[in-house]
Every structure is written in C-alpha cells, then in structure tokens.
Gaussian input, Z-matrix of N, CA and C with variables (Angstrom, degrees):
# hf/3-21g

backbone

0 1
 N
 C     1     B1
 C     2     B2     1     A1
 N     3     B3     2     A2     1     D1
 C     4     B4     3     A3     2     D2
 C     5     B5     4     A4     3     D3
 N     6     B6     5     A5     4     D4
 C     7     B7     6     A6     5     D5
 C     8     B8     7     A7     6     D6
 N     9     B9     8     A8     7     D7
 C    10    B10     9     A9     8     D8
 C    11    B11    10    A10     9     D9
 N    12    B12    11    A11    10    D10
 C    13    B13    12    A12    11    D11
 C    14    B14    13    A13    12    D12
 N    15    B15    14    A14    13    D13
 C    16    B16    15    A15    14    D14
 C    17    B17    16    A16    15    D15
 N    18    B18    17    A17    16    D16
 C    19    B19    18    A18    17    D17
 C    20    B20    19    A19    18    D18
 N    21    B21    20    A20    19    D19
 C    22    B22    21    A21    20    D20
 C    23    B23    22    A22    21    D21
 N    24    B24    23    A23    22    D22
 C    25    B25    24    A24    23    D23
 C    26    B26    25    A25    24    D24
 N    27    B27    26    A26    25    D25
 C    28    B28    27    A27    26    D26
 C    29    B29    28    A28    27    D27
 N    30    B30    29    A29    28    D28
 C    31    B31    30    A30    29    D29
 C    32    B32    31    A31    30    D30
 N    33    B33    32    A32    31    D31
 C    34    B34    33    A33    32    D32
 C    35    B35    34    A34    33    D33
 N    36    B36    35    A35    34    D34
 C    37    B37    36    A36    35    D35
 C    38    B38    37    A37    36    D36
 N    39    B39    38    A38    37    D37
 C    40    B40    39    A39    38    D38
 C    41    B41    40    A40    39    D39
 N    42    B42    41    A41    40    D40
 C    43    B43    42    A42    41    D41
 C    44    B44    43    A43    42    D42
 N    45    B45    44    A44    43    D43
 C    46    B46    45    A45    44    D44
 C    47    B47    46    A46    45    D45
 N    48    B48    47    A47    46    D46
 C    49    B49    48    A48    47    D47
 C    50    B50    49    A49    48    D48
 N    51    B51    50    A50    49    D49
 C    52    B52    51    A51    50    D50
 C    53    B53    52    A52    51    D51
 N    54    B54    53    A53    52    D52
 C    55    B55    54    A54    53    D53
 C    56    B56    55    A55    54    D54
 N    57    B57    56    A56    55    D55
 C    58    B58    57    A57    56    D56
 C    59    B59    58    A58    57    D57
 N    60    B60    59    A59    58    D58
 C    61    B61    60    A60    59    D59
 C    62    B62    61    A61    60    D60
 N    63    B63    62    A62    61    D61
 C    64    B64    63    A63    62    D62
 C    65    B65    64    A64    63    D63
 N    66    B66    65    A65    64    D64
 C    67    B67    66    A66    65    D65
 C    68    B68    67    A67    66    D66
 N    69    B69    68    A68    67    D67
 C    70    B70    69    A69    68    D68
 C    71    B71    70    A70    69    D69
 N    72    B72    71    A71    70    D70
 C    73    B73    72    A72    71    D71
 C    74    B74    73    A73    72    D72
 N    75    B75    74    A74    73    D73
 C    76    B76    75    A75    74    D74
 C    77    B77    76    A76    75    D75
 N    78    B78    77    A77    76    D76
 C    79    B79    78    A78    77    D77
 C    80    B80    79    A79    78    D78
 N    81    B81    80    A80    79    D79
 C    82    B82    81    A81    80    D80
 C    83    B83    82    A82    81    D81
 N    84    B84    83    A83    82    D82
 C    85    B85    84    A84    83    D83
 C    86    B86    85    A85    84    D84
 N    87    B87    86    A86    85    D85
 C    88    B88    87    A87    86    D86
 C    89    B89    88    A88    87    D87
 N    90    B90    89    A89    88    D88
 C    91    B91    90    A90    89    D89
 C    92    B92    91    A91    90    D90
 N    93    B93    92    A92    91    D91
 C    94    B94    93    A93    92    D92
 C    95    B95    94    A94    93    D93
 N    96    B96    95    A95    94    D94
 C    97    B97    96    A96    95    D95
 C    98    B98    97    A97    96    D96
 N    99    B99    98    A98    97    D97
 C   100   B100    99    A99    98    D98
 C   101   B101   100   A100    99    D99
 N   102   B102   101   A101   100   D100
 C   103   B103   102   A102   101   D101
 C   104   B104   103   A103   102   D102
 N   105   B105   104   A104   103   D103
 C   106   B106   105   A105   104   D104
 C   107   B107   106   A106   105   D105
 N   108   B108   107   A107   106   D106
 C   109   B109   108   A108   107   D107
 C   110   B110   109   A109   108   D108
 N   111   B111   110   A110   109   D109
 C   112   B112   111   A111   110   D110
 C   113   B113   112   A112   111   D111
 N   114   B114   113   A113   112   D112
 C   115   B115   114   A114   113   D113
 C   116   B116   115   A115   114   D114
 N   117   B117   116   A116   115   D115
 C   118   B118   117   A117   116   D116
 C   119   B119   118   A118   117   D117
 N   120   B120   119   A119   118   D118
 C   121   B121   120   A120   119   D119
 C   122   B122   121   A121   120   D120
 N   123   B123   122   A122   121   D121
 C   124   B124   123   A123   122   D122
 C   125   B125   124   A124   123   D123
 N   126   B126   125   A125   124   D124
 C   127   B127   126   A126   125   D125
 C   128   B128   127   A127   126   D126
 N   129   B129   128   A128   127   D127
 C   130   B130   129   A129   128   D128
 C   131   B131   130   A130   129   D129
 N   132   B132   131   A131   130   D130
 C   133   B133   132   A132   131   D131
 C   134   B134   133   A133   132   D132
 N   135   B135   134   A134   133   D133
 C   136   B136   135   A135   134   D134
 C   137   B137   136   A136   135   D135
 N   138   B138   137   A137   136   D136
 C   139   B139   138   A138   137   D137
 C   140   B140   139   A139   138   D138
 N   141   B141   140   A140   139   D139
 C   142   B142   141   A141   140   D140
 C   143   B143   142   A142   141   D141
 N   144   B144   143   A143   142   D142
 C   145   B145   144   A144   143   D143
 C   146   B146   145   A145   144   D144
 N   147   B147   146   A146   145   D145
 C   148   B148   147   A147   146   D146
 C   149   B149   148   A148   147   D147
 N   150   B150   149   A149   148   D148
 C   151   B151   150   A150   149   D149
 C   152   B152   151   A151   150   D150
 N   153   B153   152   A152   151   D151
 C   154   B154   153   A153   152   D152
 C   155   B155   154   A154   153   D153
 N   156   B156   155   A155   154   D154
 C   157   B157   156   A156   155   D155
 C   158   B158   157   A157   156   D156
 N   159   B159   158   A158   157   D157
 C   160   B160   159   A159   158   D158
 C   161   B161   160   A160   159   D159
 N   162   B162   161   A161   160   D160
 C   163   B163   162   A162   161   D161
 C   164   B164   163   A163   162   D162
 N   165   B165   164   A164   163   D163
 C   166   B166   165   A165   164   D164
 C   167   B167   166   A166   165   D165
 N   168   B168   167   A167   166   D166
 C   169   B169   168   A168   167   D167
 C   170   B170   169   A169   168   D168
 N   171   B171   170   A170   169   D169
 C   172   B172   171   A171   170   D170
 C   173   B173   172   A172   171   D171
 N   174   B174   173   A173   172   D172
 C   175   B175   174   A174   173   D173
 C   176   B176   175   A175   174   D174
 N   177   B177   176   A176   175   D175
 C   178   B178   177   A177   176   D176
 C   179   B179   178   A178   177   D177
 N   180   B180   179   A179   178   D178
 C   181   B181   180   A180   179   D179
 C   182   B182   181   A181   180   D180
 N   183   B183   182   A182   181   D181
 C   184   B184   183   A183   182   D182
 C   185   B185   184   A184   183   D183
 N   186   B186   185   A185   184   D184
 C   187   B187   186   A186   185   D185
 C   188   B188   187   A187   186   D186
 N   189   B189   188   A188   187   D187
 C   190   B190   189   A189   188   D188
 C   191   B191   190   A190   189   D189
 N   192   B192   191   A191   190   D190
 C   193   B193   192   A192   191   D191
 C   194   B194   193   A193   192   D192
 N   195   B195   194   A194   193   D193
 C   196   B196   195   A195   194   D194
 C   197   B197   196   A196   195   D195
 N   198   B198   197   A197   196   D196
 C   199   B199   198   A198   197   D197
 C   200   B200   199   A199   198   D198
 N   201   B201   200   A200   199   D199
 C   202   B202   201   A201   200   D200
 C   203   B203   202   A202   201   D201
 N   204   B204   203   A203   202   D202
 C   205   B205   204   A204   203   D203
 C   206   B206   205   A205   204   D204
 N   207   B207   206   A206   205   D205
 C   208   B208   207   A207   206   D206
 C   209   B209   208   A208   207   D207
 N   210   B210   209   A209   208   D208
 C   211   B211   210   A210   209   D209
 C   212   B212   211   A211   210   D210
 N   213   B213   212   A212   211   D211
 C   214   B214   213   A213   212   D212
 C   215   B215   214   A214   213   D213
 N   216   B216   215   A215   214   D214
 C   217   B217   216   A216   215   D215
 C   218   B218   217   A217   216   D216
 N   219   B219   218   A218   217   D217
 C   220   B220   219   A219   218   D218
 C   221   B221   220   A220   219   D219
 N   222   B222   221   A221   220   D220
 C   223   B223   222   A222   221   D221
 C   224   B224   223   A223   222   D222
 N   225   B225   224   A224   223   D223
 C   226   B226   225   A225   224   D224
 C   227   B227   226   A226   225   D225
 N   228   B228   227   A227   226   D226
 C   229   B229   228   A228   227   D227
 C   230   B230   229   A229   228   D228
 N   231   B231   230   A230   229   D229
 C   232   B232   231   A231   230   D230
 C   233   B233   232   A232   231   D231
 N   234   B234   233   A233   232   D232
 C   235   B235   234   A234   233   D233
 C   236   B236   235   A235   234   D234
 N   237   B237   236   A236   235   D235
 C   238   B238   237   A237   236   D236
 C   239   B239   238   A238   237   D237
 N   240   B240   239   A239   238   D238
 C   241   B241   240   A240   239   D239
 C   242   B242   241   A241   240   D240
 N   243   B243   242   A242   241   D241
 C   244   B244   243   A243   242   D242
 C   245   B245   244   A244   243   D243
 N   246   B246   245   A245   244   D244
 C   247   B247   246   A246   245   D245
 C   248   B248   247   A247   246   D246
 N   249   B249   248   A248   247   D247
 C   250   B250   249   A249   248   D248
 C   251   B251   250   A250   249   D249
 N   252   B252   251   A251   250   D250
 C   253   B253   252   A252   251   D251
 C   254   B254   253   A253   252   D252
 N   255   B255   254   A254   253   D253
 C   256   B256   255   A255   254   D254
 C   257   B257   256   A256   255   D255
 N   258   B258   257   A257   256   D256
 C   259   B259   258   A258   257   D257
 C   260   B260   259   A259   258   D258
 N   261   B261   260   A260   259   D259
 C   262   B262   261   A261   260   D260
 C   263   B263   262   A262   261   D261
 N   264   B264   263   A263   262   D262
 C   265   B265   264   A264   263   D263
 C   266   B266   265   A265   264   D264
 N   267   B267   266   A266   265   D265
 C   268   B268   267   A267   266   D266
 C   269   B269   268   A268   267   D267
 N   270   B270   269   A269   268   D268
 C   271   B271   270   A270   269   D269
 C   272   B272   271   A271   270   D270
 N   273   B273   272   A272   271   D271
 C   274   B274   273   A273   272   D272
 C   275   B275   274   A274   273   D273
 N   276   B276   275   A275   274   D274
 C   277   B277   276   A276   275   D275
 C   278   B278   277   A277   276   D276
 N   279   B279   278   A278   277   D277
 C   280   B280   279   A279   278   D278
 C   281   B281   280   A280   279   D279
 N   282   B282   281   A281   280   D280
 C   283   B283   282   A282   281   D281
 C   284   B284   283   A283   282   D282
 N   285   B285   284   A284   283   D283
 C   286   B286   285   A285   284   D284
 C   287   B287   286   A286   285   D285
 N   288   B288   287   A287   286   D286
 C   289   B289   288   A288   287   D287
 C   290   B290   289   A289   288   D288
 N   291   B291   290   A290   289   D289
 C   292   B292   291   A291   290   D290
 C   293   B293   292   A292   291   D291
 N   294   B294   293   A293   292   D292
 C   295   B295   294   A294   293   D293
 C   296   B296   295   A295   294   D294
 N   297   B297   296   A296   295   D295
 C   298   B298   297   A297   296   D296
 C   299   B299   298   A298   297   D297
 N   300   B300   299   A299   298   D298
 C   301   B301   300   A300   299   D299
 C   302   B302   301   A301   300   D300
 N   303   B303   302   A302   301   D301
 C   304   B304   303   A303   302   D302
 C   305   B305   304   A304   303   D303
 N   306   B306   305   A305   304   D304
 C   307   B307   306   A306   305   D305
 C   308   B308   307   A307   306   D306
 N   309   B309   308   A308   307   D307
 C   310   B310   309   A309   308   D308
 C   311   B311   310   A310   309   D309
 N   312   B312   311   A311   310   D310
 C   313   B313   312   A312   311   D311
 C   314   B314   313   A313   312   D312
 N   315   B315   314   A314   313   D313
 C   316   B316   315   A315   314   D314
 C   317   B317   316   A316   315   D315
 N   318   B318   317   A317   316   D316
 C   319   B319   318   A318   317   D317
 C   320   B320   319   A319   318   D318
 N   321   B321   320   A320   319   D319
 C   322   B322   321   A321   320   D320
 C   323   B323   322   A322   321   D321
 N   324   B324   323   A323   322   D322
 C   325   B325   324   A324   323   D323
 C   326   B326   325   A325   324   D324
 N   327   B327   326   A326   325   D325
 C   328   B328   327   A327   326   D326
 C   329   B329   328   A328   327   D327
 N   330   B330   329   A329   328   D328
 C   331   B331   330   A330   329   D329
 C   332   B332   331   A331   330   D330

   B1=1.4449
   B2=1.5337
   B3=1.3295
   B4=1.4653
   B5=1.5245
   B6=1.3184
   B7=1.4636
   B8=1.5213
   B9=1.3290
   B10=1.4591
   B11=1.5240
   B12=1.3220
   B13=1.4658
   B14=1.5252
   B15=1.3303
   B16=1.4697
   B17=1.5250
   B18=1.3245
   B19=1.4605
   B20=1.5158
   B21=1.3255
   B22=1.4652
   B23=1.5227
   B24=1.3334
   B25=1.4651
   B26=1.5250
   B27=1.3228
   B28=1.4673
   B29=1.5253
   B30=1.3220
   B31=1.4656
   B32=1.5289
   B33=1.3216
   B34=1.4677
   B35=1.5281
   B36=1.3296
   B37=1.4688
   B38=1.5259
   B39=1.3212
   B40=1.4603
   B41=1.5136
   B42=1.3368
   B43=1.4642
   B44=1.5251
   B45=1.3325
   B46=1.4592
   B47=1.5272
   B48=1.3196
   B49=1.4645
   B50=1.5285
   B51=1.3160
   B52=1.4609
   B53=1.5233
   B54=1.3296
   B55=1.4616
   B56=1.5250
   B57=1.3235
   B58=1.4677
   B59=1.5314
   B60=1.3226
   B61=1.4644
   B62=1.5156
   B63=1.3261
   B64=1.4642
   B65=1.5173
   B66=1.3305
   B67=1.4656
   B68=1.5248
   B69=1.3256
   B70=1.4642
   B71=1.5155
   B72=1.3183
   B73=1.4617
   B74=1.5228
   B75=1.3147
   B76=1.4611
   B77=1.5239
   B78=1.3337
   B79=1.4561
   B80=1.5278
   B81=1.3031
   B82=1.4621
   B83=1.5283
   B84=1.3418
   B85=1.4618
   B86=1.5238
   B87=1.3105
   B88=1.4591
   B89=1.5204
   B90=1.3226
   B91=1.4625
   B92=1.5162
   B93=1.3207
   B94=1.4589
   B95=1.5338
   B96=1.3206
   B97=1.4649
   B98=1.5162
   B99=1.3211
   B100=1.4664
   B101=1.5243
   B102=1.3136
   B103=1.4610
   B104=1.5283
   B105=1.3166
   B106=1.4623
   B107=1.5336
   B108=1.3240
   B109=1.4718
   B110=1.5199
   B111=1.3125
   B112=1.4634
   B113=1.5236
   B114=1.3085
   B115=1.4637
   B116=1.5180
   B117=1.3206
   B118=1.4718
   B119=1.5273
   B120=1.3275
   B121=1.4670
   B122=1.5227
   B123=1.3137
   B124=1.4647
   B125=1.5248
   B126=1.3166
   B127=1.4643
   B128=1.5228
   B129=1.3189
   B130=1.4590
   B131=1.5247
   B132=1.3344
   B133=1.4550
   B134=1.5130
   B135=1.3126
   B136=1.4651
   B137=1.5244
   B138=1.3315
   B139=1.4661
   B140=1.5297
   B141=1.3297
   B142=1.4635
   B143=1.5243
   B144=1.3322
   B145=1.4629
   B146=1.5254
   B147=1.3185
   B148=1.4708
   B149=1.5277
   B150=1.3367
   B151=1.4651
   B152=1.5254
   B153=1.3326
   B154=1.4573
   B155=1.5132
   B156=1.3207
   B157=1.4643
   B158=1.5235
   B159=1.3318
   B160=1.4674
   B161=1.5284
   B162=1.3320
   B163=1.4620
   B164=1.5260
   B165=1.3136
   B166=1.4618
   B167=1.5263
   B168=1.3234
   B169=1.4680
   B170=1.5219
   B171=1.3164
   B172=1.4629
   B173=1.5204
   B174=1.3201
   B175=1.4632
   B176=1.5245
   B177=1.3215
   B178=1.4687
   B179=1.5226
   B180=1.3063
   B181=1.4602
   B182=1.5278
   B183=1.3251
   B184=1.4646
   B185=1.5247
   B186=1.3196
   B187=1.4665
   B188=1.5219
   B189=1.3189
   B190=1.4652
   B191=1.5217
   B192=1.3253
   B193=1.4651
   B194=1.5267
   B195=1.3236
   B196=1.4622
   B197=1.5244
   B198=1.3244
   B199=1.4618
   B200=1.5264
   B201=1.3249
   B202=1.4649
   B203=1.5279
   B204=1.3230
   B205=1.4629
   B206=1.5236
   B207=1.3322
   B208=1.4544
   B209=1.5249
   B210=1.3145
   B211=1.4684
   B212=1.5279
   B213=1.3324
   B214=1.4604
   B215=1.5273
   B216=1.3300
   B217=1.4654
   B218=1.5237
   B219=1.3326
   B220=1.4586
   B221=1.5268
   B222=1.3179
   B223=1.4635
   B224=1.5256
   B225=1.3201
   B226=1.4624
   B227=1.5193
   B228=1.3209
   B229=1.4573
   B230=1.5308
   B231=1.3316
   B232=1.4649
   B233=1.5303
   B234=1.3216
   B235=1.4660
   B236=1.5210
   B237=1.3151
   B238=1.4623
   B239=1.5174
   B240=1.3332
   B241=1.4587
   B242=1.5274
   B243=1.3171
   B244=1.4652
   B245=1.5278
   B246=1.3181
   B247=1.4667
   B248=1.5254
   B249=1.3303
   B250=1.4659
   B251=1.5270
   B252=1.3305
   B253=1.4602
   B254=1.5244
   B255=1.3140
   B256=1.4650
   B257=1.5266
   B258=1.3255
   B259=1.4631
   B260=1.5240
   B261=1.3282
   B262=1.4634
   B263=1.5233
   B264=1.3205
   B265=1.4658
   B266=1.5287
   B267=1.3250
   B268=1.4654
   B269=1.5264
   B270=1.3266
   B271=1.4659
   B272=1.5197
   B273=1.3289
   B274=1.4541
   B275=1.5159
   B276=1.3077
   B277=1.4564
   B278=1.5247
   B279=1.3199
   B280=1.4611
   B281=1.5231
   B282=1.3331
   B283=1.4671
   B284=1.5242
   B285=1.3126
   B286=1.4517
   B287=1.5214
   B288=1.3378
   B289=1.4537
   B290=1.5113
   B291=1.3316
   B292=1.4589
   B293=1.5221
   B294=1.3121
   B295=1.4586
   B296=1.5216
   B297=1.3189
   B298=1.4504
   B299=1.5190
   B300=1.3416
   B301=1.4588
   B302=1.5207
   B303=1.3234
   B304=1.4552
   B305=1.5235
   B306=1.3316
   B307=1.4544
   B308=1.5273
   B309=1.3064
   B310=1.4563
   B311=1.5189
   B312=1.3566
   B313=1.4614
   B314=1.5211
   B315=1.3102
   B316=1.4487
   B317=1.5128
   B318=1.3273
   B319=1.4609
   B320=1.5226
   B321=1.3162
   B322=1.4639
   B323=1.5198
   B324=1.3317
   B325=1.4625
   B326=1.5164
   B327=1.3081
   B328=1.4482
   B329=1.5117
   B330=1.3398
   B331=1.4706
   B332=1.4988
   A1=110.70
   A2=116.70
   A3=120.36
   A4=109.94
   A5=117.18
   A6=120.67
   A7=110.71
   A8=117.43
   A9=120.17
   A10=111.40
   A11=116.62
   A12=120.46
   A13=110.29
   A14=116.97
   A15=119.89
   A16=111.26
   A17=117.04
   A18=120.88
   A19=112.07
   A20=116.49
   A21=120.07
   A22=110.36
   A23=117.20
   A24=120.64
   A25=111.05
   A26=117.60
   A27=120.57
   A28=111.00
   A29=117.73
   A30=120.64
   A31=110.27
   A32=117.35
   A33=120.63
   A34=110.54
   A35=117.56
   A36=120.54
   A37=110.75
   A38=117.09
   A39=120.35
   A40=112.10
   A41=116.61
   A42=120.06
   A43=110.79
   A44=117.05
   A45=120.60
   A46=111.13
   A47=117.07
   A48=119.98
   A49=111.37
   A50=117.56
   A51=120.17
   A52=110.88
   A53=117.40
   A54=121.17
   A55=111.03
   A56=116.96
   A57=120.91
   A58=110.55
   A59=117.22
   A60=120.29
   A61=112.14
   A62=117.03
   A63=120.45
   A64=112.29
   A65=116.58
   A66=120.17
   A67=110.09
   A68=117.14
   A69=120.41
   A70=112.23
   A71=116.84
   A72=120.99
   A73=110.85
   A74=116.95
   A75=120.94
   A76=111.46
   A77=117.98
   A78=121.71
   A79=115.82
   A80=119.10
   A81=120.21
   A82=111.31
   A83=117.35
   A84=120.32
   A85=116.90
   A86=120.03
   A87=118.85
   A88=111.14
   A89=114.38
   A90=121.09
   A91=112.31
   A92=117.32
   A93=120.47
   A94=111.63
   A95=117.18
   A96=120.40
   A97=110.87
   A98=116.56
   A99=120.48
   A100=111.05
   A101=116.16
   A102=120.69
   A103=110.57
   A104=116.57
   A105=120.45
   A106=110.86
   A107=115.82
   A108=119.28
   A109=111.86
   A110=116.25
   A111=118.25
   A112=111.50
   A113=117.90
   A114=120.09
   A115=112.58
   A116=116.25
   A117=119.82
   A118=111.58
   A119=116.21
   A120=118.14
   A121=112.19
   A122=118.29
   A123=119.66
   A124=111.57
   A125=117.02
   A126=119.01
   A127=110.48
   A128=116.84
   A129=120.07
   A130=111.21
   A131=117.09
   A132=120.35
   A133=113.05
   A134=116.94
   A135=120.18
   A136=110.59
   A137=116.22
   A138=118.60
   A139=111.42
   A140=117.73
   A141=119.76
   A142=111.65
   A143=116.72
   A144=119.69
   A145=110.36
   A146=116.99
   A147=119.99
   A148=110.60
   A149=117.22
   A150=120.05
   A151=111.13
   A152=116.44
   A153=119.87
   A154=112.28
   A155=116.55
   A156=119.76
   A157=111.35
   A158=116.90
   A159=119.72
   A160=111.05
   A161=116.50
   A162=119.41
   A163=111.53
   A164=116.56
   A165=120.26
   A166=110.74
   A167=116.78
   A168=121.03
   A169=112.36
   A170=118.14
   A171=120.38
   A172=110.34
   A173=117.02
   A174=121.28
   A175=109.56
   A176=115.08
   A177=119.81
   A178=108.42
   A179=115.55
   A180=120.58
   A181=110.75
   A182=116.57
   A183=119.91
   A184=111.35
   A185=117.56
   A186=120.74
   A187=111.44
   A188=116.68
   A189=119.93
   A190=110.64
   A191=116.88
   A192=120.26
   A193=110.82
   A194=116.80
   A195=120.30
   A196=111.26
   A197=117.19
   A198=120.51
   A199=110.93
   A200=117.10
   A201=119.68
   A202=111.28
   A203=117.33
   A204=120.41
   A205=110.57
   A206=117.21
   A207=121.79
   A208=111.08
   A209=117.16
   A210=121.35
   A211=110.36
   A212=116.90
   A213=121.02
   A214=111.04
   A215=117.24
   A216=120.90
   A217=110.20
   A218=116.87
   A219=121.27
   A220=111.76
   A221=117.39
   A222=120.89
   A223=113.32
   A224=117.97
   A225=119.70
   A226=114.57
   A227=119.22
   A228=119.61
   A229=112.36
   A230=121.16
   A231=119.05
   A232=113.04
   A233=116.70
   A234=119.94
   A235=110.74
   A236=116.52
   A237=120.72
   A238=112.72
   A239=117.49
   A240=119.38
   A241=111.04
   A242=117.24
   A243=119.89
   A244=110.78
   A245=117.30
   A246=120.54
   A247=110.91
   A248=117.52
   A249=120.21
   A250=111.48
   A251=116.89
   A252=120.02
   A253=111.25
   A254=117.41
   A255=120.99
   A256=110.95
   A257=117.51
   A258=120.51
   A259=110.99
   A260=117.29
   A261=120.05
   A262=110.54
   A263=117.14
   A264=120.53
   A265=110.84
   A266=116.99
   A267=121.03
   A268=112.05
   A269=117.77
   A270=120.21
   A271=112.49
   A272=117.67
   A273=120.71
   A274=115.40
   A275=119.10
   A276=121.32
   A277=109.02
   A278=115.85
   A279=121.05
   A280=110.42
   A281=117.61
   A282=120.59
   A283=111.50
   A284=115.91
   A285=122.63
   A286=109.36
   A287=116.45
   A288=122.01
   A289=108.77
   A290=116.22
   A291=120.56
   A292=108.69
   A293=115.31
   A294=119.97
   A295=108.26
   A296=115.88
   A297=121.13
   A298=108.41
   A299=116.55
   A300=120.39
   A301=112.35
   A302=117.80
   A303=120.36
   A304=110.19
   A305=114.98
   A306=119.79
   A307=109.06
   A308=116.09
   A309=121.40
   A310=107.74
   A311=115.77
   A312=119.00
   A313=112.91
   A314=118.23
   A315=120.85
   A316=114.68
   A317=118.29
   A318=119.63
   A319=110.17
   A320=115.53
   A321=121.64
   A322=110.89
   A323=117.48
   A324=120.02
   A325=112.11
   A326=118.32
   A327=120.86
   A328=113.42
   A329=117.79
   A330=121.08
   A331=111.20
   D1=-48.75
   D2=178.76
   D3=-66.04
   D4=-40.42
   D5=179.97
   D6=-64.11
   D7=-35.89
   D8=177.81
   D9=-65.75
   D10=-42.14
   D11=179.52
   D12=-66.02
   D13=-44.27
   D14=177.32
   D15=-64.47
   D16=-37.56
   D17=177.94
   D18=-64.21
   D19=-43.71
   D20=178.00
   D21=-64.67
   D22=-39.99
   D23=177.59
   D24=-63.12
   D25=-39.96
   D26=178.68
   D27=-67.32
   D28=-38.95
   D29=178.18
   D30=-65.53
   D31=-41.53
   D32=178.55
   D33=-66.10
   D34=-41.94
   D35=177.35
   D36=-63.29
   D37=-41.02
   D38=177.20
   D39=-63.71
   D40=-40.09
   D41=177.38
   D42=-64.08
   D43=-35.98
   D44=176.82
   D45=-62.96
   D46=-45.84
   D47=179.24
   D48=-64.70
   D49=-36.65
   D50=176.77
   D51=-66.38
   D52=-37.92
   D53=176.96
   D54=-64.92
   D55=-43.63
   D56=178.54
   D57=-62.66
   D58=-39.76
   D59=176.38
   D60=-63.67
   D61=-38.47
   D62=176.86
   D63=-65.95
   D64=-39.62
   D65=176.56
   D66=-65.46
   D67=-40.78
   D68=176.92
   D69=-62.80
   D70=-35.49
   D71=177.86
   D72=-63.12
   D73=-35.88
   D74=-179.29
   D75=-81.14
   D76=-40.98
   D77=-169.16
   D78=-87.73
   D79=-26.26
   D80=-173.67
   D81=-78.43
   D82=152.29
   D83=-166.56
   D84=-81.80
   D85=-30.63
   D86=-173.48
   D87=-133.68
   D88=175.20
   D89=-175.66
   D90=-61.72
   D91=-42.96
   D92=-175.23
   D93=-66.72
   D94=-41.40
   D95=177.19
   D96=-65.44
   D97=-42.90
   D98=178.64
   D99=-64.45
   D100=-41.21
   D101=179.22
   D102=-62.82
   D103=-41.72
   D104=179.96
   D105=-65.97
   D106=-46.24
   D107=-177.84
   D108=-63.57
   D109=-46.26
   D110=-177.93
   D111=-74.46
   D112=-34.32
   D113=-179.71
   D114=-64.73
   D115=-44.92
   D116=-178.47
   D117=-73.44
   D118=-50.32
   D119=-174.42
   D120=-72.12
   D121=-34.63
   D122=178.80
   D123=-68.91
   D124=-38.14
   D125=177.76
   D126=-61.88
   D127=-49.00
   D128=179.83
   D129=-66.26
   D130=-42.19
   D131=-178.53
   D132=-63.61
   D133=-46.35
   D134=-179.92
   D135=-65.89
   D136=-39.40
   D137=179.51
   D138=-66.13
   D139=-38.06
   D140=177.03
   D141=-66.56
   D142=-40.19
   D143=178.19
   D144=-62.92
   D145=-46.33
   D146=-179.62
   D147=-65.04
   D148=-41.08
   D149=178.17
   D150=-63.45
   D151=-40.83
   D152=176.92
   D153=-62.78
   D154=-40.26
   D155=176.86
   D156=-65.68
   D157=-34.39
   D158=175.75
   D159=-64.46
   D160=-40.66
   D161=178.43
   D162=-66.03
   D163=-40.20
   D164=179.72
   D165=-66.83
   D166=-39.44
   D167=-176.70
   D168=-71.42
   D169=-33.77
   D170=-176.31
   D171=84.84
   D172=-169.94
   D173=179.77
   D174=-79.99
   D175=110.03
   D176=179.06
   D177=-159.54
   D178=179.68
   D179=176.63
   D180=-65.55
   D181=-34.63
   D182=177.60
   D183=-63.46
   D184=-37.44
   D185=176.98
   D186=-64.78
   D187=-37.56
   D188=177.33
   D189=-64.90
   D190=-41.07
   D191=177.31
   D192=-64.79
   D193=-41.07
   D194=176.94
   D195=-64.32
   D196=-36.13
   D197=177.37
   D198=-62.70
   D199=-42.92
   D200=178.14
   D201=-66.75
   D202=-35.05
   D203=174.88
   D204=-65.14
   D205=-38.80
   D206=178.05
   D207=-62.87
   D208=-45.06
   D209=177.98
   D210=-63.56
   D211=-40.78
   D212=179.00
   D213=-61.25
   D214=-45.50
   D215=178.57
   D216=-64.40
   D217=-41.08
   D218=-179.35
   D219=-60.71
   D220=-35.09
   D221=-178.09
   D222=-87.95
   D223=-36.72
   D224=-170.97
   D225=-91.52
   D226=-31.64
   D227=-176.83
   D228=-65.91
   D229=-48.02
   D230=175.48
   D231=-63.71
   D232=-35.35
   D233=178.23
   D234=-64.97
   D235=-41.54
   D236=179.83
   D237=-66.60
   D238=-42.63
   D239=179.25
   D240=-67.70
   D241=-35.88
   D242=176.09
   D243=-65.56
   D244=-41.55
   D245=179.26
   D246=-64.20
   D247=-39.67
   D248=177.61
   D249=-64.34
   D250=-45.02
   D251=179.61
   D252=-65.17
   D253=-39.73
   D254=178.30
   D255=-64.97
   D256=-41.35
   D257=178.56
   D258=-65.45
   D259=-38.60
   D260=177.91
   D261=-65.26
   D262=-40.78
   D263=179.12
   D264=-66.45
   D265=-41.69
   D266=-179.11
   D267=-66.00
   D268=-29.70
   D269=178.84
   D270=-85.54
   D271=-2.30
   D272=173.42
   D273=98.59
   D274=13.72
   D275=178.34
   D276=-74.72
   D277=118.44
   D278=-177.14
   D279=-90.82
   D280=147.34
   D281=176.74
   D282=-69.53
   D283=155.99
   D284=178.28
   D285=-81.26
   D286=136.57
   D287=175.28
   D288=-125.01
   D289=141.26
   D290=177.22
   D291=-74.09
   D292=132.97
   D293=177.69
   D294=-84.35
   D295=117.70
   D296=-178.25
   D297=-91.12
   D298=117.49
   D299=-178.13
   D300=-93.57
   D301=-11.03
   D302=179.35
   D303=-80.45
   D304=144.03
   D305=177.78
   D306=-79.62
   D307=132.41
   D308=178.70
   D309=-93.76
   D310=118.80
   D311=-178.41
   D312=-105.31
   D313=-3.96
   D314=176.22
   D315=86.18
   D316=-2.20
   D317=-179.33
   D318=-82.30
   D319=151.86
   D320=-179.62
   D321=-117.44
   D322=29.87
   D323=-176.47
   D324=-80.80
   D325=-22.73
   D326=179.94
   D327=83.78
   D328=10.14
   D329=179.77
   D330=-93.60

C-alpha cells in the first residue's frame, strides 16, 4: 500500500519534470538552451517514472527489467545530449546571446 502511493507520487513527479522539459523545449531561444533543458529534465523525469513503476510492480522479473531500463537511461541520455551539443558546436552553431541595448556606465548606484 505504501509502495503503491510512493510509486504513484514518483510517476506524477516524473511526469511533471517531463512537462517542464517540454515547455523548455518550446520556450527557450536556442539549441544549446533547449538541449540543456530537455537533457536534464527528461533524464530525471524518465528515471522517476521508471522508479515509480518499479515500486508499483514490487519485486518481480518486470521490476528487474525496469531496473535495467533505468540504468540504460541513466547512462545513455546524458551521453546523447552531450554528443548532440558537441556536434552542434563542431559544425559552427553559435549560442544565442541577449543583445543589451542599455549603455553600461559602470556605476553601482542602482538608479
């Protein structure tokens, strides 16, 4: 009973992180920001969903398979996002910078 409640909570938390990653994919301005947002939140979200499913399932062969899927995601998702960012950098894709139109005068008065 407790494991089911914790499992459902982990699945809901994972779904939240996946939703935040999807919003970041839409809202962020360039490839590198989008890659960072989706890489971090998707890894955590998928791992929480799989962990929650393991808690709901209990000790069984299905839990062992889910554990191996969790390890696979833990190892391959950061590697894949790093490879994508490295390939984008090697092909010359530059990061986005905000253009500051205000003149910087060096004062720290806050006015």
